[in-house]
C-alpha positions as CSV (number, residue, x, y, z in Angstrom):
1,X,-39.0,27.7,-63.5
2,X,-38.6,26.9,-60.1
3,X,-41.5,27.6,-59.1
4,X,-42.9,25.3,-61.7
5,X,-40.8,22.4,-60.4
6,X,-41.4,22.8,-57.0
7,X,-45.5,22.8,-57.5
8,X,-45.1,19.7,-59.5
9,X,-42.6,17.5,-56.5
10,X,-44.8,18.8,-53.6
11,X,-48.8,18.5,-53.3
12,X,-50.3,21.5,-51.8
13,X,-50.2,20.4,-48.2
14,X,-46.6,19.9,-48.2
15,X,-45.8,23.5,-49.4
16,X,-47.9,24.9,-47.2
17,X,-46.2,22.8,-44.1
18,X,-42.9,23.7,-45.6
19,X,-42.5,26.6,-47.0
20,X,-44.8,28.9,-45.2
21,X,-42.5,29.4,-42.4
22,X,-39.6,30.9,-44.6
23,X,-42.0,32.7,-46.8
24,X,-43.9,34.8,-43.7
25,X,-41.0,34.8,-41.5
26,X,-38.2,35.4,-44.1
27,X,-39.8,36.1,-48.4
28,X,-42.4,38.5,-47.0
29,X,-39.8,40.8,-45.1
30,X,-37.3,41.9,-47.8
31,X,-38.0,44.6,-49.5
32,X,-36.3,43.5,-53.1
33,X,-39.5,40.9,-53.5
34,X,-41.9,43.7,-53.6
35,X,-42.2,45.7,-56.8
36,X,-43.9,48.1,-55.7
37,X,-42.8,49.6,-52.7
38,X,-41.1,53.2,-51.4
39,X,-38.5,54.1,-49.0
40,X,-38.4,53.9,-45.5
41,X,-40.5,51.3,-45.3
42,X,-40.3,48.8,-42.3
43,X,-41.7,45.4,-42.8
44,X,-42.1,42.8,-39.3
45,X,-42.2,39.2,-39.7
46,X,-44.4,37.0,-39.8
47,X,-46.0,38.7,-42.7
48,X,-48.5,36.5,-44.7
49,X,-49.5,38.5,-47.9
50,X,-48.5,38.3,-51.6
51,X,-45.9,40.9,-52.1
52,X,-46.4,41.1,-55.8
53,X,-50.3,42.4,-54.8
54,X,-49.4,45.3,-52.5
55,X,-48.1,48.7,-52.8
56,X,-46.4,50.3,-50.2
57,X,-45.6,53.9,-50.2
58,X,-42.5,55.8,-48.1
59,X,-42.3,55.6,-44.8
60,X,-45.5,53.3,-44.1
61,X,-45.1,49.6,-41.8
62,X,-46.6,46.7,-41.5
63,X,-46.4,45.1,-37.7
64,X,-46.3,41.9,-36.7
65,X,-49.1,39.2,-38.0
66,X,-50.2,41.0,-40.5
67,X,-52.6,39.3,-43.3
68,X,-53.6,40.0,-46.8
69,X,-56.3,37.6,-48.0
70,X,-56.6,37.7,-51.5
71,X,-56.5,35.9,-54.9
72,X,-55.8,39.1,-57.4
73,X,-57.1,41.5,-54.9
74,X,-54.9,44.4,-54.0
75,X,-53.8,46.3,-51.0
76,X,-52.3,49.9,-50.8
77,X,-51.1,51.5,-48.2
78,X,-50.0,55.5,-49.1
79,X,-47.3,57.5,-47.1
80,X,-46.9,57.7,-43.4
81,X,-49.4,55.0,-42.5
82,X,-48.8,52.1,-40.4
83,X,-51.0,48.4,-39.9
84,X,-50.9,47.3,-36.4
85,X,-50.5,43.7,-35.3
86,X,-52.5,40.7,-36.7
87,X,-54.7,43.2,-38.5
88,X,-56.6,41.1,-41.6
89,X,-56.9,42.6,-45.5
90,X,-59.7,40.9,-47.3
91,X,-59.7,43.0,-50.8
92,X,-62.0,40.4,-52.3
93,X,-65.3,37.9,-51.7
94,X,-66.5,35.2,-52.4
95,X,-69.8,34.8,-54.7
96,X,-71.9,32.0,-53.2
97,X,-72.0,28.9,-56.4
98,X,-74.3,26.1,-56.3
99,X,-72.5,23.1,-56.7
100,X,-69.6,25.0,-55.0
101,X,-69.0,23.5,-51.3
102,X,-67.0,26.1,-49.3
103,X,-64.2,23.6,-48.9
104,X,-63.2,24.0,-52.4
105,X,-63.3,27.7,-51.5
106,X,-59.7,27.8,-52.6
107,X,-60.1,26.9,-55.9
108,X,-61.4,31.2,-56.2
109,X,-64.4,29.8,-58.7
110,X,-66.6,33.4,-58.8
111,X,-64.7,35.5,-56.9
112,X,-64.8,38.5,-56.4
113,X,-61.1,40.7,-56.2
114,X,-60.9,44.7,-55.2
115,X,-59.1,47.3,-53.9
116,X,-58.4,48.2,-50.6
117,X,-56.6,51.6,-49.9
118,X,-55.6,52.9,-47.1
119,X,-54.6,56.7,-47.4
120,X,-51.9,58.8,-46.6
121,X,-50.9,58.8,-42.4
122,X,-53.3,56.7,-41.4
123,X,-53.4,54.1,-38.3
124,X,-54.9,50.9,-38.1
125,X,-54.3,49.7,-34.5
126,X,-54.0,45.9,-34.1
127,X,-56.3,43.2,-35.1
128,X,-58.4,45.0,-37.1
129,X,-60.1,44.0,-39.7
130,X,-60.6,45.7,-43.1
131,X,-63.4,43.7,-45.4
132,X,-63.9,44.5,-49.3
133,X,-64.7,47.4,-50.3
134,X,-63.8,49.3,-47.3
135,X,-61.7,53.1,-47.9
136,X,-59.7,54.4,-45.5
137,X,-59.2,58.1,-45.8
138,X,-56.4,60.2,-45.0
139,X,-55.5,60.3,-41.3
140,X,-58.2,58.4,-40.0
141,X,-57.6,56.0,-36.8
142,X,-59.3,52.6,-37.0
143,X,-59.1,51.7,-33.2
144,X,-58.0,48.2,-31.9
145,X,-60.2,45.0,-33.2
146,X,-62.6,47.1,-35.5
147,X,-64.1,45.6,-38.5
148,X,-64.2,48.0,-41.4
149,X,-66.8,47.2,-43.7
150,X,-67.5,50.3,-46.0
151,X,-65.3,54.4,-46.2
152,X,-64.0,55.6,-43.1
153,X,-63.7,59.7,-43.6
154,X,-60.6,61.7,-43.5
155,X,-59.2,62.3,-40.3
156,X,-62.3,59.6,-38.8
157,X,-61.4,57.6,-35.2
158,X,-63.7,54.5,-35.6
159,X,-64.3,51.7,-33.6
160,X,-66.2,48.5,-32.9
161,X,-67.6,45.8,-35.2
162,X,-68.7,47.2,-37.5
163,X,-66.6,50.3,-37.3
164,X,-68.7,53.5,-36.6
165,X,-67.3,56.7,-36.3
166,X,-67.0,57.9,-32.5
167,X,-64.4,61.1,-33.0
168,X,-62.1,62.9,-35.2
169,X,-58.7,63.0,-35.0
170,X,-58.2,66.7,-35.2
171,X,-60.0,69.8,-35.5
172,X,-60.3,71.5,-38.6
173,X,-57.7,74.2,-37.8
174,X,-55.3,71.3,-36.3
175,X,-56.0,69.7,-39.3
176,X,-54.7,72.6,-41.3
177,X,-51.3,73.0,-39.2
178,X,-50.6,69.1,-39.4
179,X,-51.2,69.0,-43.5
180,X,-48.8,72.4,-43.7
181,X,-46.5,70.5,-42.4
182,X,-46.9,67.1,-43.8
183,X,-47.9,67.8,-47.2
184,X,-46.8,70.1,-49.9
185,X,-49.3,73.0,-50.9
186,X,-51.0,71.3,-54.4
187,X,-52.0,67.4,-51.8
188,X,-53.5,69.7,-48.1
189,X,-56.9,69.3,-48.1
190,X,-58.4,73.0,-48.1
191,X,-60.4,74.5,-45.1
192,X,-63.6,74.1,-47.3
193,X,-63.2,70.9,-47.5
194,X,-62.8,69.9,-44.2
195,X,-66.2,72.2,-42.9
196,X,-68.2,70.5,-45.0
197,X,-66.6,67.0,-44.0
198,X,-67.3,68.3,-40.3
199,X,-70.4,69.1,-40.9
200,X,-71.9,65.8,-42.4
201,X,-69.7,63.7,-40.4
202,X,-68.4,64.9,-37.4
203,X,-71.8,67.4,-35.9
204,X,-71.4,67.2,-32.1
205,X,-67.8,64.5,-32.1
206,X,-65.4,65.2,-29.8
207,X,-61.5,65.6,-30.9
208,X,-58.6,63.9,-29.5
209,X,-55.0,65.1,-30.8
210,X,-53.5,68.0,-29.6
211,X,-51.1,71.1,-31.1
212,X,-49.3,71.1,-27.6
213,X,-45.6,70.3,-27.9
214,X,-42.6,71.6,-25.5
215,X,-39.1,72.7,-27.0
216,X,-37.7,69.5,-26.1
217,X,-40.1,67.6,-28.2
218,X,-40.3,70.0,-31.1
219,X,-36.2,69.8,-31.1
220,X,-37.1,65.8,-30.8
221,X,-39.3,66.3,-33.9
222,X,-37.3,68.0,-36.1
223,X,-34.2,65.6,-35.5
224,X,-36.2,62.5,-36.4
225,X,-37.9,63.8,-39.5
226,X,-34.3,64.9,-40.4
227,X,-32.9,61.7,-40.0
228,X,-35.4,60.0,-41.8
229,X,-35.8,63.0,-44.7
230,X,-39.1,64.0,-44.0
231,X,-39.3,66.9,-45.4
232,X,-41.5,70.0,-42.9
233,X,-43.4,72.3,-45.8
234,X,-44.3,74.3,-42.4
235,X,-40.9,75.1,-41.4
236,X,-39.5,75.8,-45.2
237,X,-42.6,78.8,-45.1
């Protein structure tokens, strides 16, 4: 009822001018405004998005300036993933329509709404653009300033506009060790799947990651996980 009254009393131009700062700096950083939100989710203003169309799983983060442009399109960020500063996510597109000038695209006539999913443990770096129909596979890294227009395979490192695979995050053995730590057995990717993945996408690509940690770093990681309530499944076995 209050929303209808505001729309009646204030024209769109006034609502955009006076209410937008409150929405992006305050409302969109409050957990209670997100119907689908997990635990330990970090929200840093300004955030230009509709919380009703965003799903944020446990241990996710939206850095300052993240913007999601959508009418009915959705964005899903799965556990352990982070979206970098000033990233633009567009889960939808406009269908060119006779008689509809681009200026009136805000009428959302003949819009195509989709769902963009950022899978578990991904890093989408600063100022990336994720366009309709893209999908970011588990463990992938999207380099700063990249434009993603299609599916990114698990554990790929992509860069450029349009984004292309330039490396892998880890080797097969490192991925298996990483997943053993992060996920219960039933959620882990198998060696056979990973070997097939590497054969299809990563032949001749270098790996960026490392498994090297000194004892002080290992202890720091254990304590940080314990404080956050993140289970290390590798230590349970």
